Structure formats: structure tokens, C-alpha cells
N, C-alpha and C positions, 0 to 999 in steps of 0.2 A: 163731402164733409163741408157743411155750410157754416159761414161765420155767424149766421143767425142763431145757431145752437149755443154760442157763447152768451147770447142775451136771453134766450128762452130758458136755458137751464137754471141759472140763478133765480130768475123771476118766479118760475113755477115751483121750484124746490122751496123757496122762502115762503111762498103762499101755502104750500103743503104743511110746512112746519108751524107757521104762525096760527093756523086754524086748528084742526084736530090732531095734527102730527105731534105737537109737544105733549098734550095730555096723554095720548097713547104711549109716547116715549117714556114719560115720567112714571106712568102706571106700570108699564112693562119692566122698567128698571127697578122700581120698588119691589116687585115680585121676584125679580131675578136675584136681588141681594138679600131679601127677607123671605126665604123659600118656605118658611113654616106658615106664612099667611095665605089665606084663600083669596080668590079673585075679588070678591066684594069686600072682604076684610081689608085688603090692601088699598082699595079705592077709598073706603071710609077713613083709613088712617092717614092717607095723603090729605084728604079734605080737613080732617081734624087739626092737622099741623099748621095749615095756613089758609084754609078756605079755597075758593076757586083759583086764586092766584098761585097756589102751590102746584097746580098742574102745569104751570108755565115756568117752573124753576129751571134756571140755566138757559133762559131764552137768549141772552147775549151771545155766549159762545155758540149756541145752536144756530143763530142767524149767520154767524161767520162761517160755520161749518156748512150750512145749507147753501149759501151763495157760492162758496168755493167748490163743494162737492157736486153741486148741481151743474155748474159750468163744466167741470171735468167729466162728469158722467155723460152729459148730453154730447159733448164734443167727441169723446172717445167712442161711446156706444153707437151714436148715429153714424159717425164716420166709418167704423168697422162694419156696421150693418149695411150701409149703402154700398160699400165696396164689395161685400160678399154677395149681396143681391144682384148687383151689376154683373158679377161673375157667374151668375146662374145658380147659386146655392138655394136650397129649400128655405123658405122664410122661418120655419121653426128652428132649424139648425143654425141659421144665420143669427137668429135672435139669441140663442143660447151662447154662442161664441161672443157676439157683440156685448151682451149683458155681462158676461164674465170679464171681458176686457175692460169695460167701463167701470165695473165694480172694483177691480184690482187697482185701477188708476186712482180711485177715490181715497185709498187707504192713507196716502201721504198727509192729507189734511184731516181725515176723520179721526186718526189716532188721538192727537192732542184734544180735539174738540169733544169727542165722546167721553174722553177721560175727565174733562172738566164738567160736562153735564152729569156724568155718573156721580162725581164728587158733590155736585150741588144737590142731587137727590138724596144721597146717602148721608151727607153731613151739611145741612142747610145753614148751619151756624157760621161756617167759614166762608168768607167772601171769595169770589173768583180770583181777584188780584192776589190775595194772601195765598191761595192754593197754587197759583202760578209761581210765586216766589219760593214757596217751600219746596215745591216739586223740583224746580230748577236747581235749587241749592242742594237737594238730596241726590239728584241723579242726572243733572244736565238735561240736554234735549232728549236723551234716551228715556228719561224718567216719565215723559209724556206718552210713551208707547207700550205700557204693560198690556198684554193681551193682543199685541199687534198681529200675531199669527191667527188668532181667532177672528180678528176683524177682517183680515185678508180672506180667510175661508168664508166668513159670513157674507162679505160684500160680493165675492165672486159668485157664490151660489145664490145669493139674493137676486141679483140682477140677471144672472143666467136663467134662473127659474122664472122670475117675473116676466121678463121679455119672452123667454121661450114658451112658457105655459100660455101666456096671453096670445102669442102668435098661433099656437096650436089650437086654442079654443076659437080664435077668429076663423081659422080655416074650417073648423067644424060648423061654426055658425053660418058661414057662407053657404055651405051645402044644405044645412038643415033648414035655414030660413028662405034661401033664394034658389036652391037647386043648382048653383053654379059656383065652382071653386074660385072664379075670378070676379065674383060680384062685389059690389061695395056695400058694406054694412051701414045701417042707420046709426046715428049717434047713440041711441039707446042700446043697440046691440053691441057697439064698441065698448060702452060702459059696462055692460053685462060681462063681456069677455075679460075686461080688466078686473072686475070683482072676482070672477072665478080664478083667473090667473094669479091674482094677489093672494088669494086664500091657499091655493095649492103650493105656492112658493114658501109657505111657512114650515115645510118639512125640515128645514135646517135649523130649527130653533135651538138645539143644543149648543151650536156655535155661539149663539147670542147670549145664552146663559153663562157660558164659559167666558165670554168677553166681559160681561157685567161683573162676574166674580173676580176676574183678573184685575180689572180697573178699580174695583172696590178695595182689593188688597193693596194695589199700588197707591191709591189715595191715602191709605192708612200707614204707608211706609213699610209694609210687610213684604217678604219675598214672594214672588208670583209663581215661578216655575214655568214649565212648558204648557202648551194647551192640553196635551194629553194628561199631564199631572193634575191640572186644574179640574178637568172632567172627572178623573178618577176620585179626587177628593170630594167632589160634589156627590157622586154616586155613593161613596162610602158613608157620607153623613146623611144624605137625604134619599138615597135609593135612585133608581133610574128615573123615577118621576120628577126628581129635582131638576133634571135637564130640560124639563118641559114646563117649568113654572113660568107663568106670565104668557102662556100661549094665546089666551083670549085677547088681551090688548095687543099682542104681536100680530094676530090675524087682522084686527082692526087697523093697525098701522100699516101692515102689508098691503091691504086693500087700498087704503088712502094714498100711500106712496105710488102704487101701481097706477091708480087712476090719474095721478098728476104726471108722473115721470114716464109712463109708457103710453097709456091711452090719451091723456091730456096733451102730451108732447106731439103725438101723431095728429090729433085733431087741430091743434094750433098750426102746425106746419102745413097741413092740408088746406086750411083756410088761407094762409099766407100765399100758398101756391095758386089757389083759385082766384085770388085777387091780384095775381101777377107781382107780388112783392118779393118772392123768391123764385128761383128757377125750378122747373119741374124735373 
């Protein structure tokens, strides 16, 4: 578990969010809360509301979230992963466990931040400061955690899948491209593994839709209920397909985050090791 993870995590997670991460997040959130809109329709409606800058709504709380969750994810995920690999565990299994551990560790900071970002997307007329005041007045600290269970499930399965699937694809690429399970992949092959792993990890999208719905209800001051209740209500109103609204921007976001936080983190650490800046 290297202290360098405390620096790498916030840096690359903020880079991820500030570039394409925020537009994908806003687009996905719009579709999750307006489930009658199609993929392109939602994109156009966001643009009509505020032009290009509308795709970066809620950037302030998102940067706070990205810096804090990036640090927590990298420190927990990499620490668990290195410990398991040192103990002789298979890289794919170690990736799944480490990803789940890192994802769960993120929830403490992600709850309030994703709540504020969701509010900024669904009700852009209310300032972040006003939303913080009204939420705290209505429910105290707990008021910032509607959909907390859905976030925990999403984050655990997110990073377990992204890390695990990417490691699985990497192992297959090593044999397919180099004929050796211990070979080093090229940077292009590492990126390819991240793209495939990030795409495959989007199987858990229903948890994300439930999270968006719960936080939308919370922002409106309405009762939320359990994650199961939220999912049932979505299916009742929109059918099973409602649980998969926003899957296209979610795949884009999943790929983008995996390339930064799984593939990118590995490449950065490998470069630092090669230059003797961190221990191998």
C-alpha cells in the first residue's frame, strides 16, 4: 500500500471527471431521472437548457467528490490488491475483491456529493449552497444519503467488475497477443483491456438508476424507501426497461473511468517504478 496512491488517486480521478466524465455523468443522470426520454433526446434537452456548459452542471461538488473518492479508492483498492497478489491470489479474483473493497470505502464521501450533482442536473435553478441548507434543515446529515444502499451496491459492483473484468481481459490478451500468460502488454493493449472491462462492468446499471431515482426523490423532499421499493416503483411505472435507461452514456462513463482509475493508475505506477520513484 503505497503513499503515492494518495496523490495519484485524486489527480487522475479529477482529470477523469473534468474531461468527459462530467458530460457522461450529466447525460446519464438526465436519462435516469427522465426515463421517457430517448438517448439522443436527453442529450438535446440538456444542450437546449444551457448549451455546452450544461454538461458540466454540478462540477463544484463533483470535483470535491472526485478528489476524495479517488484518494479513498486508490488507497483501499491498490492496498487490498497488492496484499492479495503478494499472498498468491489469482489477479482476476484479487481484482474483484480489491475493487469491491475500494468501491464500498468510497460511499462515505460519494453519498452527499452525488446527491448534490443529481440535484444540480434535475433542478438547475437551485444553487448548491441553497440545496445544502435546505437538505440539512430537512433531514440533517442523513438527508444527504438517500439511496445510500444503492450507492453501496453500485460502487462495490462497479469497481469489482471494472478491476476484475479488466484483469481477466488482460490475462486473455497476454496469451492471445504474446503467447505467454506472464508477458507485458503494450500500452495500446492495456487501453484495449480497459475499454472491454469498462463496458462489461455496466451490467449493474439498475443500481445506478435506483440511485438516481432515490436522490431525485430526496432532493424533492419526498420519501425514498428502500432500494428494493425504489426499483419496484421504477418497474411499475416504466417496465423493466426503465432500469436500463441511460445505459449508453453509462457505458461511455464506465469506459472513461476504467481507463483512468484501473488502466491509467497501473500505467502511471509502472512508469514511476521504472524511473525508481516508487519501490517495485
